[in-house]
C-alpha positions, 0 to 999 in steps of 0.5 A: 537487471544489474543497471536497475539495481545500481540506480535503485541503490543510488536512489536509496543512498541519496534520498535520506541525504536529500531529506536531511538537506531539505530539513536543514534548509527549512531551519535556516530559511531566516538565516543569512545563508539561505541562498547558499543552502538553496544552491547546495540543495539544487546541486545535490538534486542535480547530482542525484539525477546525473550519477544514475544516468552516467552509470547507465550510459557507462554500463550500456556503452559496450564496444565491438571487437574481436578475439583470437584473430589470425591471418595466414597465407596458404600456397599450393606448392607449400601443401596443407599447413605450410603457410605462415600464420600471424596473430592479429590484435585490436587497433594494431597492425602487423609490422610486416606486410602479408605477401599474397602471390598469384597462386596463394590464398589468404585465410582470416579467422576471428571471433567477434565480441561485444564487450567481452561476450562472443556475438554475431554482428550485423556487419563484419568485413575486411576493408582493402584500400589503395593508399595511392588512389584511395580506392577501396573495396570490402569483403564480408566475413562469414560469421556464425551465431557463435561469433566465429568468422572466416574469410578466404581471399585470392587474386581472382577475388581482387578487382583489376585496379588492385592488380595493376596499381599499387602493390601494397594495400592497407587492410582494416577490420570493420565490425558493427551492428544495431544498438548502442554498442560502439562499432569497431574499425581498426588497422589489421595488416598491410597486404602486398600483391605479387603477380606472376612474372610469367603470366601477361599483365592483367588488362583493364577493360573500358567500362560501359558508359551510357551516353549519346550515340551517333544517329542511325539512318535505317530504311525499313522498306525499300522502294520497288525496283525493276530488274536489269534490262538484260534480264528482262530481254532474256526472259522476253525472248524466251517467252516469245520463242516458246509461243510459235512452238506452242502454236504449231504443237496445238495445230498439229494435235487438232487434226488428230483429235477431230476424227476420234471426237466425231466418232464418239459423238456419233455413237453416243450422241451429242450431249444436248440431244440426250434426254 
């Protein structure tokens, strides 16, 4: 509404002047200064269009930033509130690096602003970069609707490359969102990584890469094979030895069973004789 009022006010101010310039130009059409009046009139008409447009862009060109930012490092040994606390200012890094030990936790607090109002952006994160290898990674801040953001960072959150490479990293804040507002990116502080001397150094695992593998020779069903000859001979001998015993056993049972069968058939008759 304020921008619209400014544009309407400029139109009201410039409209009477344009009318006077037009009437003056009509009166001097036959004079030798006709060309000068024509150029002047065109210039003022362009000026009447450019000034409201410039004011419109100037009023809408808000920029993202932060306010009330602080960074602190909390150690388990120091207890609650025992860590050092530093205030952050836009586009100005801290003169001394922040030291993050193996058992420490870095805590970042700030309030994101658009212009002079506290608002929640679409993106707000801390960017860490190794100046030697140019490797970087980002850590998003948890930002509420009121614009208050928070981030906690420790060694377990850092990639293995930052723990084995350079000990000093550069930290920057990035705040941006949809719309015409100018995003913010500026240095915040330097982060010094201190490892535990008593612990073994972190090892870098070889990354998994997909590529050509050696050829695999696999037989899904092998051809049938005969058992060894010695096993075949043993089983053949066992079966052959059992046949005579079976023959003598049957021959011994037949004479003993024959009288009983004949007696049964004589008393009851043969099956084919029964009616």
